[in-house]
PyMOL Python script that loads the backbone (N, CA, C, O; Angstrom):
from pymol import cmd

cmd.read_pdbstr("""\
ATOM      1  N   UNK A   1     -10.391  -9.081 -40.574  1.00  0.00           N
ATOM      2  CA  UNK A   1     -11.390  -8.430 -40.113  1.00  0.00           C
ATOM      3  C   UNK A   1     -10.815  -7.699 -38.851  1.00  0.00           C
ATOM      4  O   UNK A   1      -9.896  -8.223 -38.221  1.00  0.00           O
ATOM      5  N   UNK A   2     -11.457  -6.248 -38.398  1.00  0.00           N
ATOM      6  CA  UNK A   2     -11.628  -5.471 -37.245  1.00  0.00           C
ATOM      7  C   UNK A   2     -12.274  -5.954 -36.133  1.00  0.00           C
ATOM      8  O   UNK A   2     -13.405  -6.440 -36.152  1.00  0.00           O
ATOM      9  N   UNK A   3     -11.454  -5.807 -34.995  1.00  0.00           N
ATOM     10  CA  UNK A   3     -12.457  -6.394 -33.973  1.00  0.00           C
ATOM     11  C   UNK A   3     -13.530  -5.105 -33.762  1.00  0.00           C
ATOM     12  O   UNK A   3     -14.509  -5.368 -33.064  1.00  0.00           O
ATOM     13  N   UNK A   4     -13.440  -3.853 -34.259  1.00  0.00           N
ATOM     14  CA  UNK A   4     -13.593  -2.599 -33.967  1.00  0.00           C
ATOM     15  C   UNK A   4     -15.660  -2.386 -34.916  1.00  0.00           C
ATOM     16  O   UNK A   4     -15.976  -2.651 -36.076  1.00  0.00           O
ATOM     17  N   UNK A   5     -16.403  -1.924 -33.950  1.00  0.00           N
ATOM     18  CA  UNK A   5     -17.261  -0.859 -35.477  1.00  0.00           C
ATOM     19  C   UNK A   5     -17.096   0.200 -35.364  1.00  0.00           C
ATOM     20  O   UNK A   5     -16.996   0.871 -34.337  1.00  0.00           O
ATOM     21  N   UNK A   6     -17.047   0.481 -36.402  1.00  0.00           N
ATOM     22  CA  UNK A   6     -17.195   1.773 -36.893  1.00  0.00           C
ATOM     23  C   UNK A   6     -18.197   3.289 -37.294  1.00  0.00           C
ATOM     24  O   UNK A   6     -18.205   3.661 -38.467  1.00  0.00           O
ATOM     25  N   UNK A   7     -18.539   3.626 -36.842  1.00  0.00           N
ATOM     26  CA  UNK A   7     -19.653   5.506 -36.690  1.00  0.00           C
ATOM     27  C   UNK A   7     -18.911   6.155 -37.642  1.00  0.00           C
ATOM     28  O   UNK A   7     -17.928   6.750 -37.201  1.00  0.00           O
ATOM     29  N   UNK A   8     -19.139   6.220 -39.045  1.00  0.00           N
ATOM     30  CA  UNK A   8     -18.238   7.328 -39.666  1.00  0.00           C
ATOM     31  C   UNK A   8     -19.209   8.100 -40.715  1.00  0.00           C
ATOM     32  O   UNK A   8     -20.369   7.734 -40.907  1.00  0.00           O
ATOM     33  N   UNK A   9     -18.632   9.170 -41.351  1.00  0.00           N
ATOM     34  CA  UNK A   9     -19.436  10.042 -42.032  1.00  0.00           C
ATOM     35  C   UNK A   9     -19.081   9.445 -43.773  1.00  0.00           C
ATOM     36  O   UNK A   9     -18.031   9.303 -44.399  1.00  0.00           O
ATOM     37  N   UNK A  10     -20.646   9.194 -44.134  1.00  0.00           N
ATOM     38  CA  UNK A  10     -20.226   8.831 -45.390  1.00  0.00           C
ATOM     39  C   UNK A  10     -21.327   9.040 -46.576  1.00  0.00           C
ATOM     40  O   UNK A  10     -22.304   8.369 -46.909  1.00  0.00           O
ATOM     41  N   UNK A  11     -20.598  10.601 -47.217  1.00  0.00           N
ATOM     42  CA  UNK A  11     -21.796  11.021 -48.078  1.00  0.00           C
ATOM     43  C   UNK A  11     -22.619  12.045 -47.990  1.00  0.00           C
ATOM     44  O   UNK A  11     -23.212  12.588 -48.922  1.00  0.00           O
ATOM     45  N   UNK A  12     -22.671  12.414 -46.423  1.00  0.00           N
ATOM     46  CA  UNK A  12     -23.381  13.054 -45.978  1.00  0.00           C
ATOM     47  C   UNK A  12     -24.526  12.392 -45.172  1.00  0.00           C
ATOM     48  O   UNK A  12     -25.725  12.650 -45.071  1.00  0.00           O
ATOM     49  N   UNK A  13     -24.109  11.901 -44.894  1.00  0.00           N
ATOM     50  CA  UNK A  13     -25.402  10.307 -43.604  1.00  0.00           C
ATOM     51  C   UNK A  13     -24.030  10.111 -42.609  1.00  0.00           C
ATOM     52  O   UNK A  13     -22.898  10.593 -42.638  1.00  0.00           O
ATOM     53  N   UNK A  14     -24.684   9.216 -41.774  1.00  0.00           N
ATOM     54  CA  UNK A  14     -24.002   8.596 -40.771  1.00  0.00           C
ATOM     55  C   UNK A  14     -23.949   7.259 -40.512  1.00  0.00           C
ATOM     56  O   UNK A  14     -24.688   6.602 -39.779  1.00  0.00           O
ATOM     57  N   UNK A  15     -22.911   6.865 -41.245  1.00  0.00           N
ATOM     58  CA  UNK A  15     -22.810   5.109 -41.502  1.00  0.00           C
ATOM     59  C   UNK A  15     -22.539   4.673 -39.369  1.00  0.00           C
ATOM     60  O   UNK A  15     -22.251   5.450 -38.458  1.00  0.00           O
ATOM     61  N   UNK A  16     -22.800   3.192 -39.337  1.00  0.00           N
ATOM     62  CA  UNK A  16     -22.532   2.664 -38.360  1.00  0.00           C
ATOM     63  C   UNK A  16     -21.772   0.365 -39.344  1.00  0.00           C
ATOM     64  O   UNK A  16     -22.252  -0.670 -39.806  1.00  0.00           O
ATOM     65  N   UNK A  17     -20.825   0.823 -39.120  1.00  0.00           N
ATOM     66  CA  UNK A  17     -20.227  -0.465 -40.053  1.00  0.00           C
ATOM     67  C   UNK A  17     -19.667  -1.791 -38.824  1.00  0.00           C
ATOM     68  O   UNK A  17     -18.800  -1.596 -37.973  1.00  0.00           O
ATOM     69  N   UNK A  18     -20.242  -2.792 -38.981  1.00  0.00           N
ATOM     70  CA  UNK A  18     -19.321  -4.022 -38.255  1.00  0.00           C
ATOM     71  C   UNK A  18     -19.153  -5.481 -39.122  1.00  0.00           C
ATOM     72  O   UNK A  18     -19.793  -6.524 -39.260  1.00  0.00           O
ATOM     73  N   UNK A  19     -17.882  -4.886 -39.616  1.00  0.00           N
ATOM     74  CA  UNK A  19     -17.590  -5.999 -40.463  1.00  0.00           C
ATOM     75  C   UNK A  19     -18.027  -7.573 -39.403  1.00  0.00           C
ATOM     76  O   UNK A  19     -18.376  -7.962 -38.288  1.00  0.00           O
ATOM     77  N   UNK A  20     -17.705  -7.949 -40.661  1.00  0.00           N
ATOM     78  CA  UNK A  20     -18.377  -9.914 -40.481  1.00  0.00           C
ATOM     79  C   UNK A  20     -19.876 -10.007 -39.947  1.00  0.00           C
ATOM     80  O   UNK A  20     -20.089 -11.108 -39.439  1.00  0.00           O
ATOM     81  N   UNK A  21     -21.065  -9.074 -39.926  1.00  0.00           N
ATOM     82  CA  UNK A  21     -21.949  -8.805 -39.503  1.00  0.00           C
ATOM     83  C   UNK A  21     -22.538  -7.888 -40.012  1.00  0.00           C
ATOM     84  O   UNK A  21     -22.900  -6.989 -39.254  1.00  0.00           O
ATOM     85  N   UNK A  22     -22.891  -7.759 -41.661  1.00  0.00           N
ATOM     86  CA  UNK A  22     -23.201  -6.603 -42.232  1.00  0.00           C
ATOM     87  C   UNK A  22     -24.934  -6.306 -41.441  1.00  0.00           C
ATOM     88  O   UNK A  22     -25.586  -5.262 -41.424  1.00  0.00           O
ATOM     89  N   UNK A  23     -25.176  -7.283 -41.024  1.00  0.00           N
ATOM     90  CA  UNK A  23     -27.328  -7.270 -41.387  1.00  0.00           C
ATOM     91  C   UNK A  23     -27.157  -6.411 -39.912  1.00  0.00           C
ATOM     92  O   UNK A  23     -28.191  -6.119 -39.309  1.00  0.00           O
ATOM     93  N   UNK A  24     -25.744  -5.988 -39.310  1.00  0.00           N
ATOM     94  CA  UNK A  24     -26.134  -5.203 -38.057  1.00  0.00           C
ATOM     95  C   UNK A  24     -25.641  -3.814 -38.421  1.00  0.00           C
ATOM     96  O   UNK A  24     -25.687  -2.860 -37.645  1.00  0.00           O
ATOM     97  N   UNK A  25     -25.098  -3.765 -39.836  1.00  0.00           N
ATOM     98  CA  UNK A  25     -24.990  -1.927 -39.977  1.00  0.00           C
ATOM     99  C   UNK A  25     -26.036  -1.227 -40.556  1.00  0.00           C
ATOM    100  O   UNK A  25     -27.004  -1.589 -41.225  1.00  0.00           O
ATOM    101  N   UNK A  26     -25.517   0.204 -40.032  1.00  0.00           N
ATOM    102  CA  UNK A  26     -26.848   0.460 -40.749  1.00  0.00           C
ATOM    103  C   UNK A  26     -26.270   2.174 -40.926  1.00  0.00           C
ATOM    104  O   UNK A  26     -25.193   2.597 -40.507  1.00  0.00           O
ATOM    105  N   UNK A  27     -27.412   3.028 -41.721  1.00  0.00           N
ATOM    106  CA  UNK A  27     -27.684   4.360 -41.708  1.00  0.00           C
ATOM    107  C   UNK A  27     -28.092   5.194 -41.030  1.00  0.00           C
ATOM    108  O   UNK A  27     -29.096   4.686 -40.530  1.00  0.00           O
ATOM    109  N   UNK A  28     -27.965   6.456 -40.547  1.00  0.00           N
ATOM    110  CA  UNK A  28     -28.928   7.744 -39.686  1.00  0.00           C
ATOM    111  C   UNK A  28     -28.662   8.702 -40.528  1.00  0.00           C
ATOM    112  O   UNK A  28     -27.790   8.630 -41.394  1.00  0.00           O
ATOM    113  N   UNK A  29     -29.361   9.615 -40.337  1.00  0.00           N
ATOM    114  CA  UNK A  29     -29.105  10.983 -40.054  1.00  0.00           C
ATOM    115  C   UNK A  29     -28.516  12.353 -39.744  1.00  0.00           C
ATOM    116  O   UNK A  29     -28.178  13.465 -40.150  1.00  0.00           O
ATOM    117  N   UNK A  30     -28.673  11.182 -38.383  1.00  0.00           N
ATOM    118  CA  UNK A  30     -27.981  12.222 -37.439  1.00  0.00           C
ATOM    119  C   UNK A  30     -26.354  11.210 -36.581  1.00  0.00           C
ATOM    120  O   UNK A  30     -26.100  10.010 -36.486  1.00  0.00           O
ATOM    121  N   UNK A  31     -25.705  12.322 -36.183  1.00  0.00           N
ATOM    122  CA  UNK A  31     -24.647  11.929 -36.470  1.00  0.00           C
ATOM    123  C   UNK A  31     -24.921  11.133 -35.002  1.00  0.00           C
ATOM    124  O   UNK A  31     -24.386  10.027 -34.928  1.00  0.00           O
ATOM    125  N   UNK A  32     -25.766  11.618 -33.727  1.00  0.00           N
ATOM    126  CA  UNK A  32     -25.569  11.341 -32.341  1.00  0.00           C
ATOM    127  C   UNK A  32     -26.617  10.602 -32.339  1.00  0.00           C
ATOM    128  O   UNK A  32     -26.765  10.095 -31.227  1.00  0.00           O
ATOM    129  N   UNK A  33     -27.163  10.399 -32.842  1.00  0.00           N
ATOM    130  CA  UNK A  33     -27.962   8.439 -33.119  1.00  0.00           C
ATOM    131  C   UNK A  33     -27.004   7.043 -33.769  1.00  0.00           C
ATOM    132  O   UNK A  33     -26.936   5.851 -33.470  1.00  0.00           O
ATOM    133  N   UNK A  34     -26.208   8.102 -35.014  1.00  0.00           N
ATOM    134  CA  UNK A  34     -25.596   6.633 -35.117  1.00  0.00           C
ATOM    135  C   UNK A  34     -24.156   6.087 -33.971  1.00  0.00           C
ATOM    136  O   UNK A  34     -23.819   4.968 -33.585  1.00  0.00           O
ATOM    137  N   UNK A  35     -23.464   7.769 -33.656  1.00  0.00           N
ATOM    138  CA  UNK A  35     -22.616   6.935 -32.476  1.00  0.00           C
ATOM    139  C   UNK A  35     -23.168   6.378 -31.550  1.00  0.00           C
ATOM    140  O   UNK A  35     -22.518   5.563 -30.896  1.00  0.00           O
ATOM    141  N   UNK A  36     -24.894   6.727 -31.131  1.00  0.00           N
ATOM    142  CA  UNK A  36     -25.445   5.946 -29.735  1.00  0.00           C
ATOM    143  C   UNK A  36     -25.316   3.698 -30.113  1.00  0.00           C
ATOM    144  O   UNK A  36     -24.968   2.597 -29.688  1.00  0.00           O
ATOM    145  N   UNK A  37     -25.947   4.500 -31.228  1.00  0.00           N
ATOM    146  CA  UNK A  37     -26.131   2.532 -31.954  1.00  0.00           C
ATOM    147  C   UNK A  37     -24.673   2.158 -32.350  1.00  0.00           C
ATOM    148  O   UNK A  37     -24.634   0.938 -32.510  1.00  0.00           O
ATOM    149  N   UNK A  38     -23.422   2.749 -32.576  1.00  0.00           N
ATOM    150  CA  UNK A  38     -22.601   1.963 -32.768  1.00  0.00           C
ATOM    151  C   UNK A  38     -21.955   2.029 -31.362  1.00  0.00           C
ATOM    152  O   UNK A  38     -20.740   2.119 -31.538  1.00  0.00           O
ATOM    153  N   UNK A  39     -22.142   2.024 -30.527  1.00  0.00           N
ATOM    154  CA  UNK A  39     -21.689   2.128 -28.915  1.00  0.00           C
ATOM    155  C   UNK A  39     -22.668   0.954 -28.557  1.00  0.00           C
ATOM    156  O   UNK A  39     -21.840   0.119 -28.192  1.00  0.00           O
ATOM    157  N   UNK A  40     -23.524   0.528 -28.463  1.00  0.00           N
ATOM    158  CA  UNK A  40     -24.446  -0.338 -28.314  1.00  0.00           C
ATOM    159  C   UNK A  40     -24.269  -1.216 -28.834  1.00  0.00           C
ATOM    160  O   UNK A  40     -24.193  -2.046 -27.929  1.00  0.00           O
ATOM    161  N   UNK A  41     -24.069  -1.927 -30.116  1.00  0.00           N
ATOM    162  CA  UNK A  41     -23.330  -2.721 -30.938  1.00  0.00           C
ATOM    163  C   UNK A  41     -22.181  -2.984 -30.198  1.00  0.00           C
ATOM    164  O   UNK A  41     -21.934  -4.118 -29.788  1.00  0.00           O
ATOM    165  N   UNK A  42     -21.492  -2.066 -30.003  1.00  0.00           N
ATOM    166  CA  UNK A  42     -20.110  -2.831 -29.962  1.00  0.00           C
ATOM    167  C   UNK A  42     -20.312  -2.984 -27.857  1.00  0.00           C
ATOM    168  O   UNK A  42     -19.520  -3.733 -27.284  1.00  0.00           O
ATOM    169  N   UNK A  43     -20.994  -2.496 -27.319  1.00  0.00           N
ATOM    170  CA  UNK A  43     -20.864  -3.338 -26.338  1.00  0.00           C
ATOM    171  C   UNK A  43     -21.523  -4.822 -26.218  1.00  0.00           C
ATOM    172  O   UNK A  43     -21.202  -5.872 -25.662  1.00  0.00           O
ATOM    173  N   UNK A  44     -22.736  -4.322 -27.117  1.00  0.00           N
ATOM    174  CA  UNK A  44     -23.202  -6.210 -26.865  1.00  0.00           C
ATOM    175  C   UNK A  44     -22.526  -6.836 -27.825  1.00  0.00           C
ATOM    176  O   UNK A  44     -23.351  -7.476 -28.477  1.00  0.00           O
ATOM    177  N   UNK A  45     -21.118  -7.033 -28.385  1.00  0.00           N
ATOM    178  CA  UNK A  45     -20.552  -8.325 -28.954  1.00  0.00           C
ATOM    179  C   UNK A  45     -19.304  -7.854 -28.830  1.00  0.00           C
ATOM    180  O   UNK A  45     -18.447  -8.163 -29.658  1.00  0.00           O
ATOM    181  N   UNK A  46     -18.950  -6.787 -27.449  1.00  0.00           N
ATOM    182  CA  UNK A  46     -18.225  -7.046 -26.715  1.00  0.00           C
ATOM    183  C   UNK A  46     -16.453  -6.512 -28.105  1.00  0.00           C
ATOM    184  O   UNK A  46     -15.449  -7.201 -28.290  1.00  0.00           O
ATOM    185  N   UNK A  47     -16.712  -5.459 -28.589  1.00  0.00           N
ATOM    186  CA  UNK A  47     -15.782  -4.846 -29.198  1.00  0.00           C
ATOM    187  C   UNK A  47     -15.536  -3.828 -29.050  1.00  0.00           C
ATOM    188  O   UNK A  47     -15.623  -3.634 -27.837  1.00  0.00           O
ATOM    189  N   UNK A  48     -15.091  -2.445 -29.815  1.00  0.00           N
ATOM    190  CA  UNK A  48     -14.710  -1.993 -29.311  1.00  0.00           C
ATOM    191  C   UNK A  48     -14.968  -0.561 -30.368  1.00  0.00           C
ATOM    192  O   UNK A  48     -14.531  -0.822 -31.489  1.00  0.00           O
ATOM    193  N   UNK A  49     -15.383   0.438 -30.311  1.00  0.00           N
ATOM    194  CA  UNK A  49     -16.249   1.355 -30.574  1.00  0.00           C
ATOM    195  C   UNK A  49     -15.392   2.487 -31.110  1.00  0.00           C
ATOM    196  O   UNK A  49     -14.773   3.111 -30.248  1.00  0.00           O
ATOM    197  N   UNK A  50     -15.159   3.066 -33.019  1.00  0.00           N
ATOM    198  CA  UNK A  50     -14.600   3.804 -33.446  1.00  0.00           C
ATOM    199  C   UNK A  50     -15.429   5.022 -33.976  1.00  0.00           C
ATOM    200  O   UNK A  50     -16.028   4.806 -35.030  1.00  0.00           O
ATOM    201  N   UNK A  51     -15.539   6.043 -33.520  1.00  0.00           N
ATOM    202  CA  UNK A  51     -15.476   7.036 -34.893  1.00  0.00           C
ATOM    203  C   UNK A  51     -14.721   7.679 -35.606  1.00  0.00           C
ATOM    204  O   UNK A  51     -13.671   8.130 -35.147  1.00  0.00           O
ATOM    205  N   UNK A  52     -15.125   7.880 -37.017  1.00  0.00           N
ATOM    206  CA  UNK A  52     -14.122   8.492 -37.246  1.00  0.00           C
ATOM    207  C   UNK A  52     -14.922   9.967 -38.243  1.00  0.00           C
ATOM    208  O   UNK A  52     -15.640   9.754 -39.220  1.00  0.00           O
ATOM    209  N   UNK A  53     -14.616  11.285 -37.763  1.00  0.00           N
ATOM    210  CA  UNK A  53     -14.984  12.604 -37.970  1.00  0.00           C
ATOM    211  C   UNK A  53     -15.164  12.796 -39.159  1.00  0.00           C
ATOM    212  O   UNK A  53     -14.770  12.016 -40.026  1.00  0.00           O
ATOM    213  N   UNK A  54     -15.823  13.928 -39.399  1.00  0.00           N
ATOM    214  CA  UNK A  54     -15.682  14.126 -40.887  1.00  0.00           C
ATOM    215  C   UNK A  54     -16.175  15.380 -40.964  1.00  0.00           C
ATOM    216  O   UNK A  54     -16.934  15.460 -39.998  1.00  0.00           O
ATOM    217  N   UNK A  55     -16.194  16.731 -41.732  1.00  0.00           N
ATOM    218  CA  UNK A  55     -16.574  17.193 -42.230  1.00  0.00           C
ATOM    219  C   UNK A  55     -18.159  17.287 -42.132  1.00  0.00           C
ATOM    220  O   UNK A  55     -18.644  16.157 -42.195  1.00  0.00           O
ATOM    221  N   UNK A  56     -19.178  18.355 -41.987  1.00  0.00           N
ATOM    222  CA  UNK A  56     -20.420  18.143 -41.544  1.00  0.00           C
ATOM    223  C   UNK A  56     -20.946  19.211 -43.280  1.00  0.00           C
ATOM    224  O   UNK A  56     -20.515  20.354 -43.430  1.00  0.00           O
ATOM    225  N   UNK A  57     -21.650  18.701 -44.091  1.00  0.00           N
ATOM    226  CA  UNK A  57     -21.915  18.755 -45.858  1.00  0.00           C
ATOM    227  C   UNK A  57     -23.548  19.381 -45.467  1.00  0.00           C
ATOM    228  O   UNK A  57     -23.481  20.589 -45.238  1.00  0.00           O
ATOM    229  N   UNK A  58     -24.304  19.083 -45.403  1.00  0.00           N
ATOM    230  CA  UNK A  58     -25.363  19.501 -44.488  1.00  0.00           C
ATOM    231  C   UNK A  58     -26.273  18.866 -45.813  1.00  0.00           C
ATOM    232  O   UNK A  58     -27.440  19.207 -46.003  1.00  0.00           O
ATOM    233  N   UNK A  59     -25.701  18.097 -46.506  1.00  0.00           N
ATOM    234  CA  UNK A  59     -26.755  17.509 -47.706  1.00  0.00           C
ATOM    235  C   UNK A  59     -26.241  15.890 -48.156  1.00  0.00           C
ATOM    236  O   UNK A  59     -25.184  15.424 -48.580  1.00  0.00           O
ATOM    237  N   UNK A  60     -27.448  15.384 -47.854  1.00  0.00           N
ATOM    238  CA  UNK A  60     -26.925  13.341 -48.401  1.00  0.00           C
ATOM    239  C   UNK A  60     -26.585  13.943 -50.364  1.00  0.00           C
ATOM    240  O   UNK A  60     -27.067  14.894 -50.979  1.00  0.00           O
ATOM    241  N   UNK A  61     -25.870  13.180 -50.674  1.00  0.00           N
ATOM    242  CA  UNK A  61     -25.173  14.023 -51.654  1.00  0.00           C
ATOM    243  C   UNK A  61     -25.429  12.518 -52.420  1.00  0.00           C
ATOM    244  O   UNK A  61     -24.477  11.833 -52.794  1.00  0.00           O
ATOM    245  N   UNK A  62     -26.559  12.187 -52.561  1.00  0.00           N
ATOM    246  CA  UNK A  62     -26.642  10.720 -54.188  1.00  0.00           C
ATOM    247  C   UNK A  62     -26.310  11.150 -54.800  1.00  0.00           C
ATOM    248  O   UNK A  62     -26.364  12.377 -54.878  1.00  0.00           O
ATOM    249  N   UNK A  63     -25.487  10.030 -56.011  1.00  0.00           N
ATOM    250  CA  UNK A  63     -25.331  10.782 -57.055  1.00  0.00           C
ATOM    251  C   UNK A  63     -27.293  11.302 -57.658  1.00  0.00           C
ATOM    252  O   UNK A  63     -28.332  10.911 -57.126  1.00  0.00           O
ATOM    253  N   UNK A  64     -27.171  12.145 -58.740  1.00  0.00           N
ATOM    254  CA  UNK A  64     -28.125  12.618 -59.513  1.00  0.00           C
ATOM    255  C   UNK A  64     -27.893  11.343 -60.686  1.00  0.00           C
ATOM    256  O   UNK A  64     -26.888  10.670 -60.915  1.00  0.00           O
ATOM    257  N   UNK A  65     -29.038  11.323 -61.213  1.00  0.00           N
ATOM    258  CA  UNK A  65     -29.388  10.569 -62.770  1.00  0.00           C
ATOM    259  C   UNK A  65     -29.241  11.541 -63.886  1.00  0.00           C
ATOM    260  O   UNK A  65     -29.429  12.713 -63.559  1.00  0.00           O
ATOM    261  N   UNK A  66     -28.907  11.284 -65.298  1.00  0.00           N
ATOM    262  CA  UNK A  66     -28.773  12.574 -65.904  1.00  0.00           C
ATOM    263  C   UNK A  66     -29.844  12.185 -67.088  1.00  0.00           C
ATOM    264  O   UNK A  66     -30.125  13.006 -67.961  1.00  0.00           O
TER     265      UNK A  66
END
""", "prot")
cmd.dss("prot")
cmd.show_as("cartoon", "prot")
cmd.util.cbc("prot")
cmd.orient("prot")
């Protein structure tokens, strides 16, 4: 288990992932909002915060049903 709180892009959304604390993990449409939340959680838990950047796609890409 990592001690870091990770903010990363995932299929057009930004998510905050907290290992060992799934109830604190969340998704955001805004990179800035996700980073702010990730920093807050990391500070509260005494963990480091990592941001994994990715190229923006401009859309949320959920799989489409046939």
